[in-house]
Phi, psi and omega in degrees: 000151187300318184303322179298315178295319188292311189288335173302342176297335179269102194303323184286321175289334180297329180299320182291317184272348175298124175082359181268154183295139175303145173253161182217133177272132185230162178256152169237139184286331188257088182295325185299309185291322176298322179290320178301305175305324181297314179297319179299322188275357180305118169070029175230154180290156173309310179313303184291322176305312185294323178295311182298318186295324176284330170296319182302304182306322190293336179297336191241025176068039181058035173230169178281125184281174176266159177304322179296325176289324182291320181298332180277355182280131181296142178311312182300331182292315177298320174306316187297342183268351179122359177287144179287170175295322180294310178301324174302312178293321182297320174301318173299324179292322178302309183294325178288324175293323179294318180291314185282322188245328177100149172223047179286122177302328180294328172285319188290326179301332184280350181268150170285171182301316183296320182293321180295315183298316182293322185285327180277336183278003168292336188278119174299118184110355169250101185263185187297316183303309183296320177296322180290330176290329179288322181298322179294296197264356177246312185267347172072039176283130194267348188234062177240132181241112178272084187300328188264013178283120187304311179305312179298311180304305184305314179299315181295323176299323179294304189284325178254008173059058185263159174234127183266012182303314180262094191306316183299311180293321181301313180295319178301323179285324175292319175296324178299309182294313184292333180305326185291341186273345179297137019260024179235048188283335176301318180295322179295325183292316179302317175294319173296324174295317180291325178296320180275348184053050179220041175312133177306143181302317189292349178286347183296134182280151169287158177285000000 
């Protein structure tokens, strides 16, 4: 694959990807459901997330609900499946935004990465990291570098012998290194996650 040849120009990254199975960035149609899963997944283990996901879908007869259906679901009902007060509010926020402004993947696909991030982070509860995960794993963008991801940072500290004491200098070095990976920074991140075995929970695909 083209990305393997390109990323292999980075000798340190090449050691990670040599002999590994090729990866593929794909698109998912349901941006709304992905955002809800993203919020549910924050700071939780995969096992807990799967349990909450199943309970959530059970509220709608084991199918993905519409934004209108989620908005009509009482706050207390969302709390009852294991969501915190904040997460239950954020799920309603996503549903309200989808109804009022839209989360059509066809529309989002016409936007560049920065425009998508700016659009989605209008929703209280959706930060830049969540928007970047959506760009990677829902919209299938190949050139996203999620600089604030702890797993990515830790992997790069190990591989490139970086020091995060000076936060500004550390971020500048992360950006300098990752710039060489463009236009395949998403794949680089995926290999770094695989190496550290800590792929974000919200990257898990729906059934």
